VMD Tcl script that draws the C-alpha trace (Angstrom):
set ca {
  {0.08 -0.38 0.04}
  {2.73 2.18 0.76}
  {4.25 1.72 -3.04}
  {0.90 2.74 -4.27}
  {0.65 5.62 -2.02}
  {3.93 7.07 -2.98}
  {3.58 6.77 -6.74}
  {-0.35 7.98 -6.70}
  {1.07 11.83 -6.70}
  {3.28 11.44 -9.74}
  {0.90 11.60 -12.14}
  {-1.05 8.09 -11.96}
  {-4.61 8.61 -12.80}
  {-5.80 6.75 -9.51}
  {-6.09 8.47 -6.12}
  {-6.79 6.21 -2.86}
  {-9.52 7.29 -1.34}
  {-10.29 4.36 1.46}
  {-8.62 2.17 3.15}
  {-10.00 -0.90 4.81}
  {-8.55 -3.39 7.16}
  {-9.50 -6.43 8.40}
  {-7.21 -5.87 11.99}
  {-4.58 -3.50 13.42}
  {-1.68 -2.38 11.17}
  {0.83 0.13 9.85}
  {-1.56 0.61 7.09}
  {-3.60 2.38 8.98}
  {-1.48 4.76 10.58}
  {-0.06 5.83 7.14}
  {-3.04 6.01 5.37}
  {-4.29 8.50 8.22}
  {-1.01 10.52 7.72}
  {-2.01 11.24 4.38}
  {-5.56 12.21 4.92}
  {-7.08 9.15 4.22}
  {-10.19 7.41 5.32}
  {-9.70 4.36 7.61}
  {-12.54 1.49 8.17}
  {-11.99 -1.53 9.75}
  {-14.64 -4.30 9.08}
  {-14.41 -8.33 10.09}
  {-14.59 -10.21 7.51}
  {-15.83 -13.45 9.14}
  {-18.21 -12.07 9.81}
  {-21.57 -12.69 7.34}
  {-22.14 -9.23 7.23}
  {-19.27 -8.23 5.86}
  {-19.42 -8.06 2.17}
  {-22.66 -5.71 2.89}
  {-21.01 -3.27 4.52}
  {-17.74 -2.81 2.45}
  {-20.36 -1.99 -0.66}
  {-21.74 0.48 1.49}
  {-18.28 1.83 2.19}
  {-17.03 1.62 -1.27}
  {-20.24 3.35 -2.79}
  {-19.87 6.15 -0.59}
  {-16.57 6.84 -1.06}
  {-17.69 6.36 -4.78}
  {-15.07 3.80 -5.56}
  {-14.18 2.49 -9.15}
  {-11.83 0.43 -8.29}
  {-10.08 -2.13 -5.24}
  {-6.85 -2.48 -5.14}
  {-5.66 -5.62 -2.36}
  {-2.95 -5.34 -0.49}
  {-1.78 -8.24 1.71}
  {-5.39 -9.31 2.66}
  {-5.05 -12.85 3.22}
  {-9.48 -13.52 3.10}
  {-11.71 -14.47 0.39}
  {-13.41 -10.91 -0.93}
  {-17.18 -11.44 -0.52}
  {-18.78 -12.90 -3.36}
  {-20.93 -9.78 -3.51}
  {-18.22 -7.50 -3.50}
  {-16.59 -9.70 -6.84}
  {-19.87 -9.64 -8.63}
  {-20.13 -5.81 -8.52}
  {-16.45 -4.44 -9.19}
  {-16.03 -7.59 -11.39}
  {-12.56 -6.66 -13.86}
  {-12.25 -3.51 -11.50}
  {-10.24 -5.91 -8.47}
  {-6.63 -6.20 -8.42}
  {-4.40 -8.27 -6.36}
  {-0.84 -8.61 -6.27}
  {1.24 -12.38 -5.65}
  {4.78 -13.01 -5.44}
  {5.32 -15.35 -7.57}
  {4.49 -16.33 -11.42}
  {0.71 -17.69 -10.99}
  {-1.04 -20.13 -11.93}
  {2.23 -22.01 -9.87}
  {2.77 -21.43 -6.07}
  {-1.03 -20.32 -5.36}
  {-4.07 -21.03 -3.55}
  {-5.18 -20.78 -0.04}
  {-2.26 -20.09 2.55}
  {0.33 -18.96 -0.38}
  {1.16 -16.17 0.77}
  {4.63 -13.93 2.06}
  {7.39 -16.47 2.75}
  {5.51 -19.49 2.13}
  {5.58 -18.12 -1.59}
  {8.98 -17.89 -1.40}
  {10.16 -21.43 0.85}
  {7.82 -23.76 -1.81}
  {9.48 -21.64 -5.07}
  {13.23 -22.81 -4.03}
  {11.67 -26.52 -3.04}
  {10.46 -26.86 -5.81}
  {13.61 -26.29 -7.93}
  {12.66 -23.46 -10.34}
  {14.72 -21.38 -11.44}
  {12.13 -18.22 -12.09}
  {9.84 -16.69 -10.13}
  {8.35 -13.16 -10.21}
  {5.31 -11.14 -9.38}
  {1.70 -11.30 -10.93}
  {-1.08 -9.00 -11.01}
  {-4.35 -10.64 -11.41}
  {-8.04 -9.77 -11.46}
  {-10.12 -11.04 -8.25}
  {-12.55 -13.35 -8.24}
  {-14.42 -15.66 -6.00}
  {-11.73 -18.43 -5.37}
  {-7.87 -17.80 -4.49}
  {-5.41 -16.76 -6.99}
  {-7.62 -17.64 -9.81}
  {-8.68 -14.31 -11.26}
  {-7.40 -13.48 -14.80}
  {-3.76 -12.50 -15.03}
  {-2.98 -8.78 -15.92}
  {0.48 -8.62 -15.73}
  {3.90 -10.80 -14.65}
  {7.37 -9.77 -14.46}
  {10.47 -12.52 -13.47}
  {12.66 -12.89 -11.10}
  {15.19 -15.49 -11.39}
  {16.01 -17.83 -8.92}
  {19.62 -17.98 -7.93}
  {21.46 -21.15 -6.22}
  {22.09 -19.70 -2.78}
  {18.77 -17.55 -2.79}
  {17.42 -18.07 0.58}
  {13.58 -17.11 1.36}
  {14.40 -13.62 2.51}
  {16.96 -12.45 -0.94}
  {14.65 -13.81 -2.86}
  {11.32 -12.02 -1.21}
  {13.78 -9.21 -1.49}
  {13.91 -9.28 -5.23}
  {10.66 -10.00 -6.05}
  {9.44 -6.99 -3.69}
  {11.41 -4.76 -5.60}
  {9.36 -5.44 -8.49}
  {5.90 -6.05 -6.93}
  {6.52 -2.12 -5.94}
  {6.86 -0.89 -9.43}
  {4.73 -3.46 -11.27}
  {1.74 -2.62 -8.95}
  {1.29 0.62 -9.29}
  {1.86 1.17 -12.62}
  {-1.13 -2.01 -13.16}
  {-2.97 0.21 -10.42}
  {-2.47 3.41 -12.96}
  {-3.32 1.15 -15.96}
  {-6.83 0.01 -14.22}
  {-7.74 3.40 -13.35}
  {-7.20 4.60 -17.21}
  {-8.79 2.04 -18.76}
  {-11.98 2.22 -16.33}
  {-12.19 6.46 -16.91}
  {-12.28 5.09 -20.72}
  {-15.57 3.30 -19.96}
  {-14.16 -0.16 -18.90}
  {-15.53 -3.02 -18.26}
  {-18.32 -1.70 -19.83}
  {-16.87 -0.28 -23.27}
  {-13.51 1.19 -23.92}
  {-10.08 -0.83 -24.11}
  {-9.26 -3.26 -21.62}
  {-5.76 -2.63 -19.31}
  {-3.02 -5.18 -20.67}
  {0.16 -5.59 -20.78}
  {2.85 -6.27 -22.82}
  {6.44 -7.82 -21.57}
  {9.19 -7.41 -23.66}
  {11.59 -10.59 -23.89}
  {14.26 -8.40 -22.94}
  {12.88 -6.71 -19.99}
  {14.10 -3.70 -21.60}
  {17.74 -3.91 -21.83}
  {18.04 -3.86 -25.13}
  {17.21 -0.09 -25.38}
  {19.14 0.06 -21.79}
  {15.36 0.71 -20.29}
  {15.39 0.97 -16.15}
  {12.93 -1.67 -14.59}
  {10.29 1.38 -14.28}
  {10.59 2.46 -17.69}
  {10.37 -0.98 -19.13}
  {7.35 -2.17 -16.79}
  {5.81 1.63 -17.28}
  {6.22 0.96 -21.19}
  {4.37 -2.80 -20.59}
  {1.30 -1.12 -19.57}
  {1.70 1.27 -22.22}
  {3.74 3.99 -21.61}
  {1.02 5.73 -19.10}
  {2.87 8.88 -16.71}
  {3.59 8.29 -13.68}
  {2.58 4.94 -11.91}
  {6.07 3.85 -11.19}
}
mol new
graphics top color blue
foreach p $ca { graphics top sphere $p radius 0.5 }
foreach p [lrange $ca 0 end-1] q [lrange $ca 1 end] { graphics top cylinder $p $q radius 0.2 }
display resetview
């Protein structure tokens, strides 16, 4: 969330109006410090979906960005915001996804598998864990001496650039009428990651989303 807030003021098409959490966390303090509304919901309560929909409507939210949210989003919210909810996963889905696969659990599973490539995935959210349509992925090589900590650090660097860029792409698509009209947000990964033209990670990712201003 901090990465999203940091890049918001850099010409991005999105603005975070509301933070919803299910427990005390540092994200609440950071959002309040920037003058944003913070609300807490018990997502184990059957009324959580309706409560969240009312909050989103009150703040005229056009999209939802999940960050560190480990529960299934209520089905009613998924239906109401179909194709306008994004989540980030610290591996290349569909590998290493599903319930319980988050944070270091993912990186440890990648290392146990012997995979030589991991990365970050941005996907649309539906009623099942990590099964929504993939919007963007960015690879991160796994080194022979990697630990879960060292791999996580390199994946996180990509996440902090890829997610704001994806949020900006979604916001621009929604402003153009998506999903009821207009073009869907899309991503085209350059095979060399932009290295051939000397692009930085930031520049290559932004270019992959169509070069939108500022989101990464």
